[in-house]
N, C-alpha and C positions, 0 to 999 in steps of 0.2 A: 921359113918353117911351115910345112903343110899341116893341115888339121889332123889330129889323131883320130883313130877309128872309134875311140871310146871317150865318154864324158870324163871318166876317172883319170885319163891321161892328159887332160887339158893343163896348160901352164897356169901359174898364179894369175889372179885377177890384177888389173892395172895398178891398184893402190898398194897391195902388198909388194908388188915389184918396185914401185916407187920408193917405198920405205927401205927396201934392201939397197936401192941405189943411193939414197940420200942420208939415211939415218946414222951411218957410220962417220959422217962428216959434220963438223961444226958449221953453223950458218955464219955467213959473213956480215950479218947485221941483224937487226930486229926482224924476226920471221914475219913474212906476209904470205898467207895461204891463198893461192890462186889456182888450186887444182880441182877440187870437187865442186860440182854444180849444185851446191846447197844454198838456196835463196836466203838472203840476210835481211831483206826488207820486212817491215812489220806486216803481219796478217791483220785482218779486220779486228778492231777492238771489241766488237760484240760477239766474237767467237766464244769467249769464255762464258758470257751470259747465256748463250744458247746451250752450251754444254752443261752448265750448272742447272738449267731448267729441265734437263732431260736425264739427270743422273739415274733416276729409277729404271731407266731402260737397260742398265747393266744387269738387272735382275731377270732379263728375258733373253731367250735365244733370238737372234736377229733373223729376218727373212733372208733366204739364200740369195735371191736375185736382187734384193734391194726393196725398200719400202715403196708402196705405191706413190707416196708423196715425193720421195727422192727421184724415182723414175720419171715422174711428171715434171719435176724441176729440170732434170737433165734434158728431157724431150723439149721443154720450153726453150732451154738454152740453144739446143741444136737448131730449132726453128728460127730463133733470132739471129744466130751467128751464120748459119748456112742456108737458111730458107728451105729446109727440108723437114717434112713432117714424119715422125717415126712414132710408132706405138710401143708400149712396154714390152711386147714380145720380141722387139728388136734390140733390147737393152739388157745389160747386166752390170751391176755395181761391182767394182774391183777394190781389192786392197792395194791400191797403186797400180800403175800400168805394168810394172815388171811382172806381177802375178799373171796378168792377162796375156801379155806377150809370150810368156813361157807356156801357159796353159792352152793357148790357142793352138800351138803345135801339137800338144798332147791330145787335144780333142779333135783336131781337124786333119792332121797329116795321115794319109793312108800308109799301110805297110808296104805297098808297092805301087808304082805308077807305070802302067803299060808293061807289067810283068817284071819291072826292074826296081832297083833301089831308088826311092824318090829323092828329088833334089829340093833343097830349100835355098833360095837366092837371098843375098843380102848385100848392102853396100860395103865397101872397104875404103876407109874405116867404118866401124859399126859399133853399136851397143852390144856388149859381149853376151847378153842374154839371148840374142838371136841364135848365135852359134851353139850355145849350151842347149837350147830348146831343140835345135835340129839334131844334135848328137843324141839327145835323150830319147828321141823317137826312132833312132836308127836311120835317119835321113842323111844325105850327103850335103854338108854346107858348101855352097859355092859363093865365093866373094867376088864381087864385080867392082872394079876400080871406080871410085868417086873422086876424081882429080880435077885440077884446074881446067884441063882440056875438055872435060865433059860437064863443066859448070858445077863441079863438086857434087854431081848426082850420077848414079850408075846408069850406063847405057845397056839396059837389059835386052833390048831388041837386037843388039849386035852379037849376042851369044849364039853359038851353033844350035841348029834346030834340034839336034840330038839332046842337048841339055834342056832346052825349053820344053821338049816333049815329055821329059821326066820331071819337070818342075811341078811341085804340089803347092808350095807356099812361097810368097815373096815378101820380105820385110823391107819397108822403106820408112825412113824418118824424115819428116818435113814439118817445120824447119829442121835442117839436119844438125845432128850432134856428131862431129864437132864444128863443122864449117859454117853453119848458119844458112846454107843454101836453101832456097824455097822451090818446091816443085810447082811449076806453072800449071794453068788449066790445060794447056796443050800436052804437057808432060803427063799429067794424070790421065788425060783422055787416051793418049797413046798406050800407057801401061794397062789401062782397063781393056782396051781393044786387044792387047797382047794376051791378057789373061783369058779373055773370051776365046781367042784363037787356040790357045794351048791348054785351056782348062786348068787354071790354077787360081788360088785365092790370094788377094793382096791384104797384108797386115800392115796398116798405115799407123805408124807411131807418130802422133801429132801432139805430144805433150808440151811442145814449145810454141804452140800455135797462137798464143795470146801475147807473146813478147815479140814485137816487131817494130821496125824503125819508121816506115812511111806508109806501107800498104798492108792490110791484113792478109795473111796467106790464104790462098784458096784451099779448100778442104776436099778430101776424096769423096765425102758423102754428097756434096753438092754437084761435083762433076759426074759422079755415077748416076745421080738422079736426072741430071740434064741429058745424059746419054741414054737413059732408059735401060741401064745395065741391070742384070739380075742382082737383087740385093744380097744374094749369097756370095757374090764375087768379091766383095770388099768388107773388111772389118776395120773400123777406126777406133783408136785408143786415145783417151784424153785423161788428164789428171789435174788435181788441184795443187800439186806440189809447186809448180812454177807459176801457174796462172794466179794463184792466191797466196803464195808464200807459206804453204802448209804441207811441207814434205812429211812431217811427223803425223799428220792426220791419216796418211796412207789411204787416200780416197781418190778413185778414178772410175772410169766406166769404159765399156766396149759397146760399140753399136755395129750390128751386122744384120744378116738375114735371119729370119726366125729359126730356120733349121740349124744354122751354125751356133746361134745363141743357145738354143735348146741343148745342144751337145756340150757347150761350155758350162751351162747350168748343171747338167747331169754330172760332169766331172767334178764341179765344185761340191755337189751334194755328197760325194764320196771322199774327196781328197783335198778339200779347201776349207777356208774359214771365212764366212761372210763378215762384213764390216759391222762392228758393234753398233747397236741401235742408237746410243747417244751421238756417236760420230756420224751416223747417217743423218741425224737431225741437223747437225752442224753443216754437213755437206749440202743438204737440201737448201739451207739459207744461203750458203756461199755461191752455189750455182745460179741462184736467182738474182744475185747482186752484181752489177757491172761497175759501180762507182769505184770500188777499191781496185778493180782491174785496170781502169784507166789511170788511176793514181800510180799504180805500180809500173805501168808502161811508161809513164812520164819520167819516173826515176831512171828507168833503163835508157830512155832517150838522152838524159844527161850523160850517162855513162858512154853511150855511143859517141857523143860529141867529144868527150874527154879522150877516148881512145883515138879518134881521128886526129885530134890536136897533137897528141903525144907521138903517135906512130905514123902519121900521114906521110912522112918523108922516107919511111923505111921501104927499101926495095921489096916488091912483092906483097906489101900489105893490102889486104882486101877488106874493106869495111863490110861486116856481115849485115845482111838485110833483116835478119831476125835471130832469135835466140840470144843467149848471153855468154857465148864463148868467142874467143878470138883464136884463129888458126894461123899461127905465125910461122913463116918459112925460116929455117935455119939450116946449117950444113948437116948437122946430126942432132936429132932431138934429145937423145940420151946425154950426149956430151954437153949440149947447151943447158939442159936442166941441171946437171951436176955443177957446171961452171957458175950458173946463176945463183944456186943455193950457196955454194962455197964463198962466193965473192960478195953477195948482197943479202942473202937470207930470203929472197923471193922464191917461192916454191911453185913450180909449174909441172905439167904432165907431159912426158915425151909422147909425141904423136904415134910413134911406133907401137906403144902399148895398147892402142885402140884399133890396131889393124893387124893384118896377117900378111906374111910373105907369100906371094903367088908368082910362080914362074921367075923366082929370083928377085922380085920387086916388092918392097913394102911401101905402099903409098903414103904412110904416115911418118916414115923415118925422118924425113926432112922437115918436120914441123914440131912445134910445141903447142899444146892447148892451154889457153889461159882463161879462167873463169872470171867474169866481171860481176861477182856477187858481193865483194867486200864493200864497205862504205865508200862513197865516191872519192873522198880525199885520200883514203888508204889505197884505193885502187889506182888513183893517179900517181901516187908515190911509187907503187909497185911497178907500174908500166914505165915510169921514167927511169927507174933503176934498171929494169929489163932492157929498155932501149939503149941506155948508155953502156951496159955490160955486153950485150950481144951484137949491137949494131953501131956502137960508137967508133 
């Protein structure tokens, strides 16, 4: 199925589609939800204390771009994590990365590129917001396969020159959702060089960057700084949802060049809502603390080992180097999800719901996505049921 020309003609989002597929059937056992990537580990115990101490801030309009203290905390984290120094003019606080990923297209995508409809590139599978953002600004979404043969990352350089010359924006998620693939330093360096050659902006979705198995993923900001790239060439998006188990805080940030950030701030001033002041105070404290992040990562380390033990003998199983999803090969993702639900009560997401058919091929159709967010014992039970049902 090709992309429609209009946002209003898009099909249902993945989870309404999943409900239509499964909810008319009784589960074959006690339900185990392994679909949505909502972290279940505890967030820091002191979050409530910081919030309570700043409740009077709900009586004030919050600053549009973020408080100076929060911007300083974010800048400090970027310096510690990536060795890059950025000033407040290169930052904006977000209501979660989804807001920023969408609004970046609204603020930065030109109406035309070289006199023609601009192109927005994205991996396939992809986070659905990328496509909605492209369609909302009248751009042409172009999905590039992110499959086993390409290391589950898109080979943008292989695209025809005609497409690259019309490209205005490129979305890339690293660590990738759903496959967990990590863009290497060489990959980022090559993509930045391609952006310089064809004059486009990279929108780097790095919200899973702090959940990794062995080695911390390299970030686009550090590679861009090493290469001496124009700061306007890249925008990096980060969030506290996964790093700190605070999806309900809706706190993230974008870091880019001063001009691009100014345009996003201007859009926010007309059409957005800054993060409430008490929540900014919480975020300030959370970005400054690494103890809870290491503890959280250790819990995911246990889950990686459980997944390897349960699924290690499954043909085609690839242990993810980062993130908290498993991307498991099956004959047909929709049929597998329905069979699993009806026979065991385990609920997973068909991979085809996260990707689009291009030239008759949907790269997600032969997969299911499994979220490793449930408590470890429940996750182990779910994976064991999945293995026995789909691969036994």
